[in-house]
N, CA, C and O atoms as CSV, one atom per row, in Angstrom:
chain,resi,resn,atom,element,x,y,z
A,1,MET,N,N,48.428,151.290,44.852
A,1,MET,CA,C,49.249,152.398,45.319
A,1,MET,C,C,48.355,153.425,46.007
A,1,MET,O,O,47.151,153.516,45.764
A,2,ARG,N,N,48.993,154.174,46.859
A,2,ARG,CA,C,48.304,155.242,47.581
A,2,ARG,C,C,48.825,156.578,47.056
A,2,ARG,O,O,50.004,156.719,46.729
A,3,TYR,N,N,47.916,157.558,46.983
A,3,TYR,CA,C,48.262,158.845,46.395
A,3,TYR,C,C,47.832,159.992,47.287
A,3,TYR,O,O,46.862,159.897,48.039
A,4,LYS,N,N,48.581,161.077,47.182
A,4,LYS,CA,C,48.252,162.339,47.841
A,4,LYS,C,C,48.180,163.381,46.733
A,4,LYS,O,O,49.077,163.452,45.893
A,5,ILE,N,N,47.141,164.175,46.721
A,5,ILE,CA,C,46.937,165.153,45.641
A,5,ILE,C,C,47.207,166.560,46.161
A,5,ILE,O,O,46.645,166.981,47.172
A,6,GLU,N,N,48.080,167.282,45.448
A,6,GLU,CA,C,48.431,168.662,45.800
A,6,GLU,C,C,48.477,169.502,44.525
A,6,GLU,O,O,49.545,169.703,43.947
A,7,CYS,N,N,47.323,169.986,44.092
A,7,CYS,CA,C,47.250,170.760,42.845
A,7,CYS,C,C,46.924,172.219,43.124
A,7,CYS,O,O,46.164,172.537,44.039
A,8,LYS,N,N,47.513,173.105,42.318
A,8,LYS,CA,C,47.181,174.535,42.384
A,8,LYS,C,C,45.786,174.773,41.800
A,8,LYS,O,O,45.024,175.613,42.280
A,9,SER,N,N,45.480,174.010,40.753
A,9,SER,CA,C,44.176,174.125,40.117
A,9,SER,C,C,43.132,173.407,40.979
A,9,SER,O,O,43.202,172.195,41.180
A,10,LEU,N,N,42.166,174.177,41.482
A,10,LEU,CA,C,41.123,173.592,42.325
A,10,LEU,C,C,40.265,172.598,41.556
A,10,LEU,O,O,39.843,171.583,42.110
A,11,LEU,N,N,40.004,172.883,40.281
A,11,LEU,CA,C,39.206,171.995,39.445
A,11,LEU,C,C,39.923,170.652,39.262
A,11,LEU,O,O,39.305,169.596,39.396
A,12,LEU,N,N,41.209,170.692,38.960
A,12,LEU,CA,C,41.993,169.469,38.803
A,12,LEU,C,C,42.107,168.736,40.131
A,12,LEU,O,O,42.016,167.509,40.170
A,13,GLN,N,N,42.302,169.466,41.209
A,13,GLN,CA,C,42.389,168.872,42.556
A,13,GLN,C,C,41.120,168.084,42.857
A,13,GLN,O,O,41.188,166.935,43.293
A,14,LYS,N,N,39.966,168.697,42.626
A,14,LYS,CA,C,38.685,168.058,42.933
A,14,LYS,C,C,38.444,166.848,42.029
A,14,LYS,O,O,37.969,165.812,42.493
A,15,ALA,N,N,38.769,166.976,40.745
A,15,ALA,CA,C,38.579,165.858,39.808
A,15,ALA,C,C,39.423,164.657,40.236
A,15,ALA,O,O,38.943,163.523,40.252
A,16,LEU,N,N,40.674,164.918,40.581
A,16,LEU,CA,C,41.554,163.825,41.018
A,16,LEU,C,C,41.071,163.208,42.327
A,16,LEU,O,O,41.133,161.991,42.502
A,17,GLU,N,N,40.595,164.036,43.233
A,17,GLU,CA,C,40.069,163.510,44.500
A,17,GLU,C,C,38.869,162.595,44.259
A,17,GLU,O,O,38.729,161.560,44.912
A,18,ILE,N,N,38.010,162.978,43.325
A,18,ILE,CA,C,36.834,162.149,43.016
A,18,ILE,C,C,37.268,160.858,42.323
A,18,ILE,O,O,36.805,159.775,42.682
A,19,PHE,N,N,38.152,160.969,41.333
A,19,PHE,CA,C,38.596,159.789,40.578
A,19,PHE,C,C,39.392,158.806,41.443
A,19,PHE,O,O,39.286,157.592,41.272
A,20,LEU,N,N,40.180,159.337,42.364
A,20,LEU,CA,C,41.095,158.496,43.149
A,20,LEU,C,C,40.685,158.363,44.609
A,20,LEU,O,O,41.514,158.063,45.468
A,21,ASP,N,N,39.412,158.585,44.883
A,21,ASP,CA,C,38.901,158.588,46.253
A,21,ASP,C,C,39.374,157.383,47.071
A,21,ASP,O,O,39.805,157.543,48.213
A,22,GLU,N,N,39.299,156.188,46.501
A,22,GLU,CA,C,39.640,154.970,47.245
A,22,GLU,C,C,41.148,154.755,47.366
A,22,GLU,O,O,41.590,153.861,48.086
A,23,TYR,N,N,41.939,155.570,46.665
A,23,TYR,CA,C,43.399,155.418,46.676
A,23,TYR,C,C,44.110,156.531,47.437
A,23,TYR,O,O,45.340,156.560,47.463
A,24,LEU,N,N,43.375,157.442,48.052
A,24,LEU,CA,C,43.989,158.599,48.700
A,24,LEU,C,C,44.557,158.254,50.069
A,24,LEU,O,O,43.980,157.477,50.830
A,25,ASP,N,N,45.718,158.862,50.361
A,25,ASP,CA,C,46.387,158.659,51.642
A,25,ASP,C,C,47.353,159.826,51.828
A,25,ASP,O,O,48.000,160.244,50.868
A,26,GLU,N,N,47.462,160.354,53.039
A,26,GLU,CA,C,48.352,161.487,53.310
A,26,GLU,C,C,49.829,161.136,53.116
A,26,GLU,O,O,50.650,162.025,52.893
A,27,ASP,N,N,50.171,159.851,53.200
A,27,ASP,CA,C,51.561,159.425,53.038
A,27,ASP,C,C,51.822,158.837,51.649
A,27,ASP,O,O,52.854,158.203,51.427
A,28,GLY,N,N,50.898,159.044,50.724
A,28,GLY,CA,C,51.020,158.446,49.402
A,28,GLY,C,C,51.928,159.218,48.465
A,28,GLY,O,O,52.503,160.244,48.828
A,29,ILE,N,N,52.041,158.702,47.255
A,29,ILE,CA,C,52.808,159.345,46.190
A,29,ILE,C,C,52.099,160.643,45.804
A,29,ILE,O,O,50.885,160.654,45.599
A,30,VAL,N,N,52.853,161.726,45.708
A,30,VAL,CA,C,52.267,163.043,45.451
A,30,VAL,C,C,51.972,163.221,43.961
A,30,VAL,O,O,52.849,163.093,43.106
A,31,ILE,N,N,50.702,163.521,43.688
A,31,ILE,CA,C,50.267,163.876,42.335
A,31,ILE,C,C,49.992,165.368,42.346
A,31,ILE,O,O,49.253,165.864,43.196
A,32,SER,N,N,50.595,166.089,41.392
A,32,SER,CA,C,50.473,167.539,41.378
A,32,SER,C,C,50.409,168.051,39.945
A,32,SER,O,O,50.699,167.326,38.993
A,33,ASP,N,N,50.024,169.310,39.816
A,33,ASP,CA,C,50.032,169.930,38.492
A,33,ASP,C,C,51.282,170.783,38.292
A,33,ASP,O,O,51.470,171.358,37.220
A,34,GLU,N,N,52.150,170.873,39.320
A,34,GLU,CA,C,53.399,171.637,39.193
A,34,GLU,C,C,54.611,170.836,39.643
A,34,GLU,O,O,55.504,170.586,38.833
A,35,GLU,N,N,54.676,170.423,40.906
A,35,GLU,CA,C,55.806,169.674,41.439
A,35,GLU,C,C,55.277,168.495,42.238
A,35,GLU,O,O,54.307,168.625,42.985
A,36,GLY,N,N,55.910,167.358,42.080
A,36,GLY,CA,C,55.505,166.176,42.822
A,36,GLY,C,C,56.110,164.936,42.212
A,36,GLY,O,O,56.900,165.023,41.272
A,37,ASP,N,N,55.746,163.778,42.741
A,37,ASP,CA,C,56.240,162.516,42.215
A,37,ASP,C,C,55.661,162.254,40.827
A,37,ASP,O,O,56.351,161.772,39.929
A,38,ILE,N,N,54.372,162.583,40.673
A,38,ILE,CA,C,53.689,162.434,39.389
A,38,ILE,C,C,53.106,163.800,39.023
A,38,ILE,O,O,52.365,164.398,39.804
A,39,ILE,N,N,53.448,164.285,37.834
A,39,ILE,CA,C,53.002,165.619,37.423
A,39,ILE,C,C,51.975,165.481,36.299
A,39,ILE,O,O,52.237,164.875,35.260
A,40,ILE,N,N,50.810,166.059,36.540
A,40,ILE,CA,C,49.753,166.067,35.532
A,40,ILE,C,C,50.205,166.972,34.387
A,40,ILE,O,O,50.636,168.105,34.604
A,41,GLY,N,N,50.099,166.454,33.175
A,41,GLY,CA,C,50.552,167.192,31.997
A,41,GLY,C,C,51.915,166.718,31.535
A,41,GLY,O,O,52.264,166.878,30.366
A,42,LYS,N,N,52.703,166.127,32.455
A,42,LYS,CA,C,54.010,165.590,32.086
A,42,LYS,C,C,53.976,164.059,32.164
A,42,LYS,O,O,54.202,163.374,31.166
A,43,ASP,N,N,53.694,163.534,33.354
A,43,ASP,CA,C,53.643,162.080,33.547
A,43,ASP,C,C,52.262,161.523,33.190
A,43,ASP,O,O,52.144,160.389,32.725
A,44,ILE,N,N,51.235,162.320,33.408
A,44,ILE,CA,C,49.852,161.945,33.089
A,44,ILE,C,C,49.345,162.925,32.044
A,44,ILE,O,O,49.300,164.132,32.279
A,45,LYS,N,N,48.961,162.389,30.878
A,45,LYS,CA,C,48.505,163.251,29.787
A,45,LYS,C,C,47.081,163.731,30.045
A,45,LYS,O,O,46.235,162.993,30.550
A,46,LYS,N,N,46.842,165.003,29.680
A,46,LYS,CA,C,45.504,165.580,29.802
A,46,LYS,C,C,44.905,165.702,28.412
A,46,LYS,O,O,45.662,165.787,27.445
A,47,PRO,N,N,43.640,165.714,28.266
A,47,PRO,CA,C,42.592,165.405,29.238
A,47,PRO,C,C,42.511,163.893,29.470
A,47,PRO,O,O,43.001,163.103,28.663
A,48,PHE,N,N,41.889,163.506,30.579
A,48,PHE,CA,C,41.778,162.089,30.911
A,48,PHE,C,C,40.442,161.804,31.584
A,48,PHE,O,O,39.855,162.660,32.245
A,49,SER,N,N,39.988,160.584,31.393
A,49,SER,CA,C,38.815,160.093,32.112
A,49,SER,C,C,39.336,159.321,33.318
A,49,SER,O,O,40.545,159.159,33.483
A,50,LYS,N,N,38.432,158.852,34.150
A,50,LYS,CA,C,38.849,158.092,35.327
A,50,LYS,C,C,39.618,156.837,34.899
A,50,LYS,O,O,40.675,156.539,35.455
A,51,SER,N,N,39.093,156.108,33.920
A,51,SER,CA,C,39.767,154.875,33.490
A,51,SER,C,C,41.120,155.189,32.852
A,51,SER,O,O,42.086,154.459,33.075
A,52,GLN,N,N,41.205,156.261,32.064
A,52,GLN,CA,C,42.480,156.647,31.460
A,52,GLN,C,C,43.498,157.032,32.547
A,52,GLN,O,O,44.676,156.685,32.457
A,53,LEU,N,N,43.028,157.745,33.563
A,53,LEU,CA,C,43.891,158.138,34.671
A,53,LEU,C,C,44.439,156.904,35.382
A,53,LEU,O,O,45.639,156.815,35.639
A,54,LEU,N,N,43.564,155.955,35.700
A,54,LEU,CA,C,43.992,154.744,36.399
A,54,LEU,C,C,44.987,153.933,35.559
A,54,LEU,O,O,45.958,153.395,36.091
A,55,ILE,N,N,44.742,153.849,34.254
A,55,ILE,CA,C,45.660,153.127,33.362
A,55,ILE,C,C,47.023,153.827,33.331
A,55,ILE,O,O,48.062,153.172,33.411
A,56,GLN,N,N,47.015,155.151,33.217
A,56,GLN,CA,C,48.283,155.891,33.173
A,56,GLN,C,C,49.039,155.791,34.505
A,56,GLN,O,O,50.266,155.692,34.524
A,57,LEU,N,N,48.300,155.818,35.607
A,57,LEU,CA,C,48.951,155.667,36.917
A,57,LEU,C,C,49.551,154.270,37.063
A,57,LEU,O,O,50.654,154.121,37.588
A,58,GLU,N,N,48.835,153.253,36.604
A,58,GLU,CA,C,49.361,151.892,36.667
A,58,GLU,C,C,50.609,151.759,35.802
A,58,GLU,O,O,51.585,151.133,36.216
A,59,ALA,N,N,50.589,152.340,34.609
A,59,ALA,CA,C,51.765,152.307,33.734
A,59,ALA,C,C,52.942,153.032,34.393
A,59,ALA,O,O,54.078,152.563,34.330
A,60,PHE,N,N,52.669,154.168,35.019
A,60,PHE,CA,C,53.711,154.923,35.712
A,60,PHE,C,C,54.293,154.086,36.852
A,60,PHE,O,O,55.509,154.047,37.039
A,61,ASN,N,N,53.417,153.414,37.616
A,61,ASN,CA,C,53.874,152.583,38.734
A,61,ASN,C,C,54.719,151.411,38.241
A,61,ASN,O,O,55.741,151.090,38.848
A,62,GLN,N,N,54.306,150.768,37.146
A,62,GLN,CA,C,55.076,149.655,36.591
A,62,GLN,C,C,56.448,150.136,36.119
A,62,GLN,O,O,57.457,149.469,36.349
A,63,LYS,N,N,56.480,151.288,35.463
A,63,LYS,CA,C,57.742,151.859,35.000
A,63,LYS,C,C,58.648,152.168,36.195
A,63,LYS,O,O,59.851,151.915,36.150
A,64,HIS,N,N,58.064,152.715,37.257
A,64,HIS,CA,C,58.823,153.048,38.465
A,64,HIS,C,C,59.395,151.786,39.113
A,64,HIS,O,O,60.548,151.781,39.542
A,65,LYS,N,N,58.591,150.710,39.185
A,65,LYS,CA,C,59.061,149.444,39.764
A,65,LYS,C,C,60.186,148.858,38.927
A,65,LYS,O,O,61.180,148.375,39.467
A,66,LEU,N,N,60.032,148.898,37.610
A,66,LEU,CA,C,61.051,148.368,36.708
A,66,LEU,C,C,62.354,149.147,36.857
A,66,LEU,O,O,63.433,148.559,36.926
A,67,THR,N,N,62.247,150.466,36.906
A,67,THR,CA,C,63.430,151.313,37.074
A,67,THR,C,C,64.112,151.023,38.407
A,67,THR,O,O,65.339,150.960,38.480
A,68,LYS,N,N,63.319,150.849,39.453
A,68,LYS,CA,C,63.877,150.538,40.779
A,68,LYS,C,C,64.593,149.195,40.751
A,68,LYS,O,O,65.677,149.063,41.319
A,69,ASN,N,N,64.001,148.191,40.096
A,69,ASN,CA,C,64.649,146.880,39.995
A,69,ASN,C,C,65.964,146.969,39.231
A,69,ASN,O,O,66.957,146.351,39.614
A,70,ILE,N,N,65.966,147.740,38.151
A,70,ILE,CA,C,67.193,147.913,37.370
A,70,ILE,C,C,68.251,148.614,38.215
A,70,ILE,O,O,69.418,148.223,38.201
A,71,ASP,N,N,67.844,149.653,38.956
A,71,ASP,CA,C,68.786,150.365,39.817
A,71,ASP,C,C,69.353,149.438,40.889
A,71,ASP,O,O,70.547,149.487,41.183
A,72,ASP,N,N,68.494,148.584,41.480
A,72,ASP,CA,C,68.956,147.632,42.494
A,72,ASP,C,C,69.964,146.664,41.895
A,72,ASP,O,O,71.000,146.395,42.504
A,73,LYS,N,N,69.675,146.135,40.707
A,73,LYS,CA,C,70.602,145.210,40.054
A,73,LYS,C,C,71.903,145.910,39.693
A,73,LYS,O,O,72.980,145.331,39.834
A,74,LEU,N,N,71.810,147.148,39.231
A,74,LEU,CA,C,73.007,147.904,38.886
A,74,LEU,C,C,73.853,148.128,40.126
A,74,LEU,O,O,75.080,148.035,40.067
A,75,GLU,N,N,73.204,148.425,41.255
A,75,GLU,CA,C,73.938,148.624,42.500
A,75,GLU,C,C,74.664,147.348,42.902
A,75,GLU,O,O,75.807,147.401,43.355
A,76,ILE,N,N,74.013,146.206,42.742
A,76,ILE,CA,C,74.645,144.923,43.043
A,76,ILE,C,C,75.812,144.699,42.097
A,76,ILE,O,O,76.904,144.333,42.532
A,77,ASP,N,N,75.592,144.914,40.815
A,77,ASP,CA,C,76.645,144.728,39.829
A,77,ASP,C,C,77.821,145.664,40.105
A,77,ASP,O,O,78.975,145.264,39.947
A,78,MET,N,N,77.546,146.897,40.514
A,78,MET,CA,C,78.613,147.831,40.807
A,78,MET,C,C,79.402,147.386,42.032
A,78,MET,O,O,80.611,147.610,42.087
A,79,SER,N,N,78.757,146.762,43.017
A,79,SER,CA,C,79.491,146.281,44.176
A,79,SER,C,C,80.446,145.165,43.768
A,79,SER,O,O,81.548,145.064,44.308
A,80,ILE,N,N,80.034,144.329,42.824
A,80,ILE,CA,C,80.922,143.285,42.309
A,80,ILE,C,C,82.112,143.944,41.609
A,80,ILE,O,O,83.252,143.513,41.779
A,81,PHE,N,N,81.846,144.981,40.829
A,81,PHE,CA,C,82.903,145.719,40.148
A,81,PHE,C,C,83.877,146.324,41.162
A,81,PHE,O,O,85.092,146.263,40.976
A,82,ASP,N,N,83.331,146.911,42.240
A,82,ASP,CA,C,84.182,147.491,43.279
A,82,ASP,C,C,85.066,146.425,43.916
A,82,ASP,O,O,86.243,146.670,44.180
A,83,ASP,N,N,84.500,145.233,44.165
A,83,ASP,CA,C,85.280,144.131,44.733
A,83,ASP,C,C,86.409,143.729,43.782
A,83,ASP,O,O,87.537,143.489,44.213
A,84,LEU,N,N,86.099,143.658,42.494
A,84,LEU,CA,C,87.124,143.303,41.512
A,84,LEU,C,C,88.230,144.351,41.450
A,84,LEU,O,O,89.410,144.014,41.351
A,85,MET,N,N,87.843,145.619,41.507
A,85,MET,CA,C,88.837,146.693,41.482
A,85,MET,C,C,89.730,146.633,42.716
A,85,MET,O,O,90.939,146.846,42.616
A,86,LEU,N,N,89.148,146.345,43.878
A,86,LEU,CA,C,89.922,146.223,45.109
A,86,LEU,C,C,90.902,145.062,45.001
A,86,LEU,O,O,92.058,145.179,45.405
A,87,GLN,N,N,90.435,143.935,44.453
A,87,GLN,CA,C,91.306,142.776,44.272
A,87,GLN,C,C,92.437,143.095,43.303
A,87,GLN,O,O,93.581,142.704,43.533
A,88,GLU,N,N,92.125,143.802,42.222
A,88,GLU,CA,C,93.144,144.182,41.246
A,88,GLU,C,C,94.179,145.099,41.888
A,88,GLU,O,O,95.377,144.974,41.632
A,89,LYS,N,N,93.711,146.016,42.720
A,89,LYS,CA,C,94.622,146.934,43.414
A,89,LYS,C,C,95.558,146.145,44.332
A,89,LYS,O,O,96.758,146.415,44.385
A,90,LYS,N,N,95.001,145.170,45.053
A,90,LYS,CA,C,95.837,144.323,45.918
A,90,LYS,C,C,96.849,143.552,45.089
A,90,LYS,O,O,98.015,143.439,45.469
A,91,ASN,N,N,96.402,143.019,43.952
A,91,ASN,CA,C,97.317,142.287,43.070
A,91,ASN,C,C,98.435,143.194,42.578
A,91,ASN,O,O,99.590,142.777,42.501
A,92,ASN,N,N,98.089,144.445,42.240
A,92,ASN,CA,C,99.104,145.393,41.782
A,92,ASN,C,C,100.084,145.718,42.896
A,92,ASN,O,O,101.282,145.863,42.653
A,93,GLN,N,N,99.575,145.832,44.125
A,93,GLN,CA,C,100.463,146.111,45.246
A,93,GLN,C,C,101.418,144.947,45.461
A,93,GLN,O,O,102.608,145.152,45.697
A,94,VAL,N,N,100.897,143.721,45.380
A,94,VAL,CA,C,101.743,142.548,45.517
A,94,VAL,C,C,102.754,142.532,44.380
A,94,VAL,O,O,103.938,142.273,44.594
A,95,SER,N,N,102.280,142.809,43.176
A,95,SER,CA,C,103.154,142.848,42.009
A,95,SER,C,C,104.235,143.908,42.195
A,95,SER,O,O,105.405,143.657,41.908
A,96,ASN,N,N,103.854,145.085,42.669
A,96,ASN,CA,C,104.821,146.154,42.912
A,96,ASN,C,C,105.821,145.741,43.982
A,96,ASN,O,O,107.014,146.021,43.859
A,97,PHE,N,N,105.350,145.086,45.015
A,97,PHE,CA,C,106.236,144.603,46.065
A,97,PHE,C,C,107.226,143.596,45.489
A,97,PHE,O,O,108.426,143.663,45.754
A,98,ASP,N,N,106.697,142.654,44.691
A,98,ASP,CA,C,107.565,141.646,44.074
A,98,ASP,C,C,108.618,142.305,43.183
A,98,ASP,O,O,109.783,141.908,43.207
A,99,GLU,N,N,108.224,143.292,42.407
A,99,GLU,CA,C,109.159,143.991,41.529
A,99,GLU,C,C,110.220,144.720,42.344
A,99,GLU,O,O,111.404,144.674,42.011
A,100,LYS,N,N,109.797,145.394,43.409
A,100,LYS,CA,C,110.749,146.117,44.260
A,100,LYS,C,C,111.738,145.149,44.905
A,100,LYS,O,O,112.938,145.415,44.970
A,101,LEU,N,N,111.209,144.019,45.378
A,101,LEU,CA,C,112.070,143.017,45.996
A,101,LEU,C,C,113.067,142.458,44.980
A,101,LEU,O,O,114.254,142.321,45.277
A,102,ASP,N,N,112.576,142.135,43.777
A,102,ASP,CA,C,113.463,141.637,42.723
A,102,ASP,C,C,114.542,142.663,42.384
A,102,ASP,O,O,115.712,142.311,42.234
A,103,ASN,N,N,114.155,143.915,42.264
A,103,ASN,CA,C,115.127,144.975,41.954
A,103,ASN,C,C,116.175,145.111,43.054
A,103,ASN,O,O,117.365,145.269,42.778
A,104,LEU,N,N,115.722,145.048,44.296
A,104,LEU,CA,C,116.638,145.154,45.423
A,104,LEU,C,C,117.618,143.979,45.449
A,104,LEU,O,O,118.812,144.168,45.681
A,105,ILE,N,N,117.115,142.772,45.213
A,105,ILE,CA,C,117.973,141.579,45.176
A,105,ILE,C,C,118.967,141.673,44.024
A,105,ILE,O,O,120.145,141.354,44.191
A,106,ASN,N,N,118.499,142.110,42.855
A,106,ASN,CA,C,119.391,142.271,41.700
A,106,ASN,C,C,120.473,143.317,41.979
A,106,ASN,O,O,121.639,143.122,41.635
A,107,GLU,N,N,120.081,144.412,42.595
A,107,GLU,CA,C,121.043,145.467,42.925
A,107,GLU,C,C,122.068,144.956,43.938
A,107,GLU,O,O,123.266,145.210,43.812
A,108,PHE,N,N,121.577,144.235,44.940
A,108,PHE,CA,C,122.476,143.654,45.943
A,108,PHE,C,C,123.451,142.681,45.282
A,108,PHE,O,O,124.648,142.717,45.567
A,109,SER,N,N,122.953,141.817,44.408
A,109,SER,CA,C,123.806,140.849,43.704
A,109,SER,C,C,124.866,141.563,42.872
A,109,SER,O,O,126.029,141.160,42.879
A,110,TYR,N,N,124.487,142.604,42.164
A,110,TYR,CA,C,125.415,143.362,41.330
A,110,TYR,C,C,126.515,143.974,42.191
A,110,TYR,O,O,127.698,143.865,41.867
A,111,LYS,N,N,126.116,144.626,43.302
A,111,LYS,CA,C,127.102,145.269,44.179
A,111,LYS,C,C,127.998,144.234,44.846
A,111,LYS,O,O,129.193,144.473,45.023
A,112,LEU,N,N,127.436,143.089,45.218
A,112,LEU,CA,C,128.220,142.016,45.827
A,112,LEU,C,C,129.260,141.478,44.836
A,112,LEU,O,O,130.418,141.267,45.196
A,113,LYS,N,N,128.839,141.259,43.594
A,113,LYS,CA,C,129.772,140.794,42.551
A,113,LYS,C,C,130.860,141.830,42.311
A,113,LYS,O,O,132.029,141.482,42.143
A,114,GLN,N,N,130.475,143.106,42.295
A,114,GLN,CA,C,131.428,144.192,42.077
A,114,GLN,C,C,132.452,144.223,43.217
A,114,GLN,O,O,133.647,144.395,42.974
A,115,LEU,N,N,131.990,144.059,44.446
A,115,LEU,CA,C,132.876,144.041,45.602
A,115,LEU,C,C,133.848,142.860,45.526
A,115,LEU,O,O,135.036,143.008,45.813
A,116,ILE,N,N,133.341,141.700,45.143
A,116,ILE,CA,C,134.194,140.501,45.020
A,116,ILE,C,C,135.238,140.709,43.938
A,116,ILE,O,O,136.400,140.352,44.130
A,117,LYS,N,N,134.850,141.281,42.801
A,117,LYS,CA,C,135.794,141.552,41.718
A,117,LYS,C,C,136.865,142.519,42.167
A,117,LYS,O,O,138.037,142.345,41.833
A,118,GLU,N,N,136.486,143.528,42.914
A,118,GLU,CA,C,137.450,144.511,43.414
A,118,GLU,C,C,138.440,143.849,44.376
A,118,GLU,O,O,139.639,144.122,44.318
A,119,GLU,N,N,137.946,142.990,45.249
A,119,GLU,CA,C,138.804,142.315,46.214
A,119,GLU,C,C,139.756,141.357,45.544
A,119,GLU,O,O,140.939,141.321,45.884
A,120,TYR,N,N,139.269,140.587,44.608
A,120,TYR,CA,C,140.126,139.623,43.908
A,120,TYR,C,C,141.082,140.328,42.968
A,120,TYR,O,O,142.179,139.837,42.698
A,121,GLY,N,N,140.663,141.478,42.474
A,121,GLY,CA,C,141.521,142.236,41.569
A,121,GLY,C,C,142.715,142.844,42.296
A,121,GLY,O,O,143.754,143.076,41.678
A,122,LYS,N,N,142.588,143.108,43.606
A,122,LYS,CA,C,143.646,143.717,44.395
A,122,LYS,C,C,144.733,142.717,44.719
A,122,LYS,O,O,145.900,143.097,44.815
A,123,GLU,N,N,144.396,141.469,44.887
A,123,GLU,CA,C,145.372,140.476,45.311
A,123,GLU,C,C,146.258,140.020,44.261
A,123,GLU,O,O,147.124,139.180,44.505
């Protein structure tokens, strides 16, 4: 991974620059002591040696990759759920149409029978 260091503490800034010299890049993940992608004191425990820092950064990166994979799978699963909901809605619309049609036919049949009874009753 590539990192960019933006610390208010000059001592921490310099230590991180020395420890992560080969991993520095202006477009990298921001490591900071206040705000950033990785926050020293929150995501990276202090005090740390170079090896401890590298281990914690690797653990953070693995956790980030795992979380991203889970989010990607969840997004896929949610799209399947959305498709199912859309299909269910279509089924309900068809069902509602069928019910309305049945009701209309039943009402027509009832009125037709009533009309026939009235006509035959008059004669």
